[in-house]
RODO-2510 file (C-alpha; in nm, 4 decimals, decimal comma):
residues 309
     n   res          X          Y          Z
     1     x     8,5012     8,0149     9,5457
     2     x     8,5024     8,3011     9,2960
     3     x     8,6452     8,2531     8,9486
     4     x     8,8076     8,5020     8,7128
     5     x     8,5065     8,4768     8,4817
     6     x     8,2811     8,5720     8,7714
     7     x     8,4905     8,8802     8,8449
     8     x     8,4676     8,9866     8,4803
     9     x     8,0929     8,9321     8,4960
    10     x     8,0355     9,1316     8,8149
    11     x     8,2580     9,4324     8,7491
    12     x     8,2234     9,6724     8,4584
    13     x     8,4895     9,7822     8,2074
    14     x     8,5865    10,0973     8,4003
    15     x     8,6491     9,8976     8,7180
    16     x     8,8500     9,6257     8,5431
    17     x     9,0623     9,8093     8,2874
    18     x     9,0987    10,1728     8,4020
    19     x     9,0858    10,3337     8,0540
    20     x     9,1682    10,6804     8,1905
    21     x     9,4855    10,5484     8,3500
    22     x     9,5724    10,3745     8,0216
    23     x     9,5294    10,7072     7,8380
    24     x     9,7598    10,8754     8,0892
    25     x    10,0297    10,6118     8,0325
    26     x     9,9965    10,6433     7,6549
    27     x    10,0504    11,0173     7,6939
    28     x    10,3683    10,9491     7,8928
    29     x    10,4934    10,7189     7,6150
    30     x    10,4198    10,9867     7,3559
    31     x    10,6082    11,2522     7,5566
    32     x    10,8984    11,0077     7,5986
    33     x    10,9097    10,9641     7,2192
    34     x    10,9029    11,3405     7,1594
    35     x    11,1849    11,4079     7,4055
    36     x    11,4152    11,1164     7,3247
    37     x    11,3612    11,0963     6,9478
    38     x    11,1789    11,3765     6,7696
    39     x    11,3080    11,6788     6,9632
    40     x    11,6228    11,5218     7,1059
    41     x    11,8486    11,7825     6,9458
    42     x    11,6995    12,0553     7,1640
    43     x    11,8849    11,9009     7,4588
    44     x    12,2538    11,9577     7,5165
    45     x    12,4780    11,6507     7,4831
    46     x    12,1861    11,4341     7,3722
    47     x    12,2514    11,0992     7,2062
    48     x    12,0368    10,8718     6,9878
    49     x    11,7928    10,6570     7,1825
    50     x    11,9194    10,3022     7,2202
    51     x    11,6864    10,0127     7,1481
    52     x    11,7379     9,8590     7,4919
    53     x    11,6556    10,1915     7,6589
    54     x    11,3278    10,2128     7,4701
    55     x    11,2536     9,8495     7,5582
    56     x    11,3198     9,9088     7,9280
    57     x    11,0978    10,2166     7,9377
    58     x    10,8178    10,0481     7,7428
    59     x    10,8441     9,7497     7,9752
    60     x    10,8094     9,9746     8,2810
    61     x    10,4959    10,1369     8,1373
    62     x    10,3375     9,8029     8,0423
    63     x    10,4081     9,6571     8,3858
    64     x    10,2713     9,9710     8,5505
    65     x     9,9455     9,9309     8,3600
    66     x     9,9385     9,5588     8,4389
    67     x     9,9491     9,6159     8,8154
    68     x     9,7653     9,9503     8,8437
    69     x     9,5248     9,9511     8,5487
    70     x     9,4263     9,5881     8,4907
    71     x     9,2089     9,3599     8,7103
    72     x     9,5205     9,3058     8,9244
    73     x     9,4535     9,6468     9,0827
    74     x     9,0942     9,5503     9,1593
    75     x     9,2078     9,2216     9,3114
    76     x     9,4726     9,4018     9,5214
    77     x     9,1818     9,5487     9,7203
    78     x     9,0286     9,2041     9,7656
    79     x     9,3334     9,0045     9,8784
    80     x     9,6542     9,1052    10,0560
    81     x     9,8345     8,8503     9,8378
    82     x     9,7505     9,0520     9,5267
    83     x     9,8381     9,3750     9,7083
    84     x    10,1851     9,2334     9,7750
    85     x    10,2214     9,1218     9,4135
    86     x    10,1373     9,4798     9,3170
    87     x    10,3857     9,6236     9,5684
    88     x    10,6631     9,3850     9,4624
    89     x    10,6342     9,4795     9,0955
    90     x    10,5787     9,8520     9,1626
    91     x    10,8703     9,8930     9,4040
    92     x    11,1227     9,6250     9,3066
    93     x    11,0952     9,5760     8,9292
    94     x    10,9478     9,8846     8,7629
    95     x    11,1992    10,1312     8,9194
    96     x    11,4879     9,9306     8,7720
    97     x    11,3324     9,9320     8,4242
    98     x    11,2452    10,3004     8,4570
    99     x    11,5987    10,4071     8,5536
   100     x    11,7531    10,1991     8,2752
   101     x    11,4950    10,3260     8,0250
   102     x    11,5797    10,6962     8,0688
   103     x    11,8934    10,7992     7,8729
   104     x    12,1778    10,9384     8,0840
   105     x    12,1732    11,2733     7,9042
   106     x    11,8053    11,3163     7,9933
   107     x    11,8710    11,2430     8,3605
   108     x    12,1402    11,5136     8,3519
   109     x    11,9104    11,7621     8,1781
   110     x    11,6410    11,7187     8,4424
   111     x    11,8322    11,6733     8,7668
   112     x    12,1399    11,8915     8,7136
   113     x    11,9371    12,2130     8,7324
   114     x    11,9226    12,4674     9,0154
   115     x    11,7797    12,3493     9,3455
   116     x    11,6882    12,0087     9,2016
   117     x    12,0531    11,9022     9,1766
   118     x    12,1501    11,9202     9,5481
   119     x    11,8146    11,7750     9,6567
   120     x    11,8448    11,4822     9,4170
   121     x    12,2058    11,4157     9,5194
   122     x    12,1051    11,4232     9,8875
   123     x    11,8128    11,1815     9,8571
   124     x    12,0112    10,9382     9,6398
   125     x    12,2998    10,9119     9,8857
   126     x    12,3174    10,5439     9,9884
   127     x    12,2927    10,6140    10,3621
   128     x    11,9855    10,8309    10,3017
   129     x    11,8063    10,6410    10,0246
   130     x    11,8358    10,2934    10,1765
   131     x    11,6867    10,3564    10,5242
   132     x    11,4348    10,6116    10,3961
   133     x    11,2746    10,3681    10,1514
   134     x    11,2665    10,0770    10,3946
   135     x    11,1363    10,2849    10,6863
   136     x    10,8506    10,4304    10,4798
   137     x    10,7733    10,0843    10,3353
   138     x    10,7599     9,9370    10,6871
   139     x    10,5452    10,2229    10,8212
   140     x    10,3042    10,1879    10,5290
   141     x    10,2434     9,8249    10,6226
   142     x    10,1651     9,9030    10,9851
   143     x     9,7986     9,7905    10,9998
   144     x     9,6591    10,1266    11,1125
   145     x     9,8398    10,3141    10,8333
   146     x     9,7579    10,0729    10,5523
   147     x     9,3925    10,0588    10,6600
   148     x     9,3812    10,4395    10,6691
   149     x     9,5352    10,4680    10,3204
   150     x     9,2506    10,2555    10,1865
   151     x     8,9915    10,5108    10,2960
   152     x     9,0742    10,7615    10,0222
   153     x     9,1969    10,7486     9,6632
   154     x     9,4151    11,0507     9,7384
   155     x     9,5849    10,8876    10,0388
   156     x     9,6209    10,5577     9,8573
   157     x     9,7659    10,7110     9,5400
   158     x     9,9931    10,9490     9,7307
   159     x    10,1395    10,6663     9,9363
   160     x    10,2114    10,4525     9,6313
   161     x    10,3652    10,7487     9,4479
   162     x    10,5883    10,8331     9,7454
   163     x    10,7047    10,4720     9,7768
   164     x    10,7795    10,4545     9,4039
   165     x    10,9894    10,7732     9,4153
   166     x    11,1775    10,6448     9,7204
   167     x    11,2367    10,3138     9,5401
   168     x    11,3939    10,5094     9,2523
   169     x    11,6220    10,6834     9,5016
   170     x    11,7076    10,3507     9,6642
   171     x    11,8089    10,1795     9,3386
   172     x    11,9905    10,4849     9,1985
   173     x    12,3304    10,4305     9,3700
   174     x    12,3479    10,0801     9,2198
   175     x    12,2106    10,1474     8,8701
   176     x    12,3209    10,5046     8,7946
   177     x    12,5875    10,5423     8,5263
   178     x    12,4773    10,8775     8,3864
   179     x    12,7029    11,1270     8,5615
   180     x    12,9699    10,9270     8,7397
   181     x    12,8406    11,0481     9,0761
   182     x    12,8257    10,6972     9,2156
   183     x    13,1594    10,6168     9,3752
   184     x    13,0471    10,2848     9,5207
   185     x    13,2711     9,9889     9,4477
   186     x    13,1413     9,6434     9,3663
   187     x    13,1793     9,5254     9,7254
   188     x    12,9970     9,8313     9,8606
   189     x    12,7114     9,7848     9,6139
   190     x    12,6825     9,4210     9,7184
   191     x    12,6718     9,5158    10,0864
   192     x    12,4197     9,7881    10,0072
   193     x    12,1803     9,5380     9,8481
   194     x    12,2216     9,2877    10,1340
   195     x    12,1453     9,5657    10,3830
   196     x    11,8341     9,6620    10,1848
   197     x    11,7112     9,3049    10,2060
   198     x    11,7707     9,2944    10,5816
   199     x    11,5824     9,6213    10,6378
   200     x    11,2761     9,4940    10,4515
   201     x    11,2640     9,1780    10,6632
   202     x    11,0780     9,3223    10,9689
   203     x    10,7755     9,4370    10,7667
   204     x    10,7520     9,1054    10,5803
   205     x    10,7972     8,9115    10,9054
   206     x    10,5180     9,1099    11,0720
   207     x    10,2820     9,0129    10,7938
   208     x    10,3949     8,6518    10,7528
   209     x    10,4254     8,5376    11,1142
   210     x    10,1293     8,7164    11,2718
   211     x     9,8943     8,4620    11,4337
   212     x     9,5805     8,6529    11,3346
   213     x     9,4673     8,8888    11,0554
   214     x     9,6072     9,2349    11,1254
   215     x     9,4417     9,4385    10,8471
   216     x     9,0754     9,5333    10,8758
   217     x     9,0851     9,6112    10,5041
   218     x     9,1173     9,2401    10,4267
   219     x     8,9297     9,0860    10,7210
   220     x     8,6353     9,3128    10,8064
   221     x     8,3580     9,2947    10,5410
   222     x     8,2474     9,6568    10,5809
   223     x     8,6024     9,7960    10,5623
   224     x     8,6810     9,5582    10,2759
   225     x     8,3977     9,6804    10,0551
   226     x     8,4780    10,0452    10,1360
   227     x     8,8363     9,9866    10,0199
   228     x     8,7082     9,8167     9,7062
   229     x     8,5251    10,1388     9,6247
   230     x     8,8623    10,3020     9,5513
   231     x     8,8773    10,1315     9,2116
   232     x     8,5295     9,9852     9,1501
   233     x     8,2397    10,1919     9,0192
   234     x     7,9255    10,2324     9,2349
   235     x     7,7221    10,0321     8,9830
   236     x     7,9608     9,7374     9,0159
   237     x     7,9544     9,7524     9,3956
   238     x     7,5749     9,7666     9,4040
   239     x     7,5680     9,4311     9,2258
   240     x     7,7641     9,2659     9,5069
   241     x     7,4864     9,3031     9,7626
   242     x     7,5416     9,3505    10,1335
   243     x     7,8893     9,3414    10,2855
   244     x     7,8999     9,0202    10,4892
   245     x     8,1433     8,7392    10,5765
   246     x     8,0133     8,5307    10,2865
   247     x     8,0984     8,8050    10,0367
   248     x     8,4495     8,8425    10,1795
   249     x     8,5044     8,4657    10,1726
   250     x     8,3829     8,4424     9,8140
   251     x     8,6491     8,6858     9,6908
   252     x     8,9202     8,5699     9,9321
   253     x     8,9038     8,1882     9,9325
   254     x     9,2330     8,1563    10,1248
   255     x     9,0878     8,3243    10,4291
   256     x     9,2322     8,6452    10,5805
   257     x     9,5123     8,4772    10,7795
   258     x     9,6472     8,2482    10,5064
   259     x     9,6085     8,5280    10,2515
   260     x     9,8120     8,7555    10,4785
   261     x    10,0851     8,4942    10,5277
   262     x    10,1114     8,4231    10,1544
   263     x    10,1322     8,7968    10,0823
   264     x    10,4304     8,8378    10,3137
   265     x    10,6057     8,5366    10,1597
   266     x    10,5514     8,6668     9,8059
   267     x    10,6885     9,0123     9,8871
   268     x    11,0017     8,8751    10,0523
   269     x    11,0541     8,6111     9,7817
   270     x    11,0342     8,8623     9,4964
   271     x    11,2706     9,0923     9,6858
   272     x    11,5226     8,8105     9,7326
   273     x    11,5096     8,7167     9,3633
   274     x    11,5431     9,0757     9,2363
   275     x    11,8269     9,1574     9,4741
   276     x    12,0057     8,8299     9,3922
   277     x    11,9934     8,9152     9,0196
   278     x    12,1297     9,2640     9,0899
   279     x    12,4082     9,1267     9,3107
   280     x    12,5018     8,8740     9,0413
   281     x    12,5145     9,1563     8,7867
   282     x    12,7301     9,3654     9,0209
   283     x    12,9735     9,0764     9,0659
   284     x    12,9879     9,0201     8,6872
   285     x    13,0659     9,3889     8,6227
   286     x    13,3161     9,3938     8,9082
   287     x    13,4945     9,0848     8,7713
   288     x    13,4980     9,2221     8,4144
   289     x    13,6388     9,5557     8,5304
   290     x    13,9012     9,3806     8,7408
   291     x    14,0067     9,1672     8,4445
   292     x    14,0288     9,4701     8,2164
   293     x    14,2437     9,6579     8,4677
   294     x    14,4684     9,3539     8,5135
   295     x    14,5043     9,3239     8,1350
   296     x    14,5946     9,6929     8,1045
   297     x    14,8577     9,6610     8,3784
   298     x    15,0026     9,3531     8,2094
   299     x    15,0232     9,5296     7,8739
   300     x    15,1920     9,8310     8,0347
   301     x    15,4453     9,6030     8,2012
   302     x    15,5197     9,4201     7,8741
   303     x    15,5602     9,7484     7,6858
   304     x    15,7926     9,8804     7,9578
   305     x    16,0023     9,5642     7,9362
   306     x    16,0206     9,5913     7,5576
   307     x    16,1347     9,9540     7,5758
   308     x    16,3956     9,8680     7,8377
   309     x    16,5403     9,5918     7,6239
***
């Protein structure tokens, strides 16, 4: 059974910590600072950056590095369990932090321009965003497609980027408060999130209840080591030796089938937790708004009675 220390011993710094990706994320943080703080006044209707917005955005960047730039990314090519941890954070947590971390005035400045505006409004419509994200997510986890995506850094990165963008679209109707375009009531938002959970179920069920390993990437030694080459340097891979069952077993002690089943359970469990938190938040906002409206109606009635008397 392989240990974390052994992984750090076998793989070099570039394979483990992705310094170029870290530099790219630092550049994004710097641009975010320039736009939202230093040169904010160049944007119409801009407002001072709120502390919680900065915290949300920073959190999204840190989590993105954690799952795509740290050893977690390397391990996601070794075990389907770690791949599903990566997918759960990338598609169910980071998009929420990202949306909440971008000030409303900046969303307006970017997406209320020219052709971008109608396209963005179309793809964030609930009946478009919800099935589109879940269909693409399900197709990606069809064994043939996932195995194919692991053959090229371009295919792999493009698929993850597409899924992340679609996840932003999917969460937008529930989280957007920037332009008042979302007309969904609390009950509709709740139903929307329940429907999202139901649509993700088939893909997770396929992975969890299959009676044999369905992904060559995580069960065939030759395919496994080729997929590992997407994030490991050639010098690190040369130190592993020949691609055989023993090598695969050493880095995947659960075995392909149990690893696959655990991966499906993790993805569905994280989805249930995230959606439950969102639904609870929706109910809280719905209740607060209802109470405020009831209070306003009561005050109007009292004032009317006082004037009449």
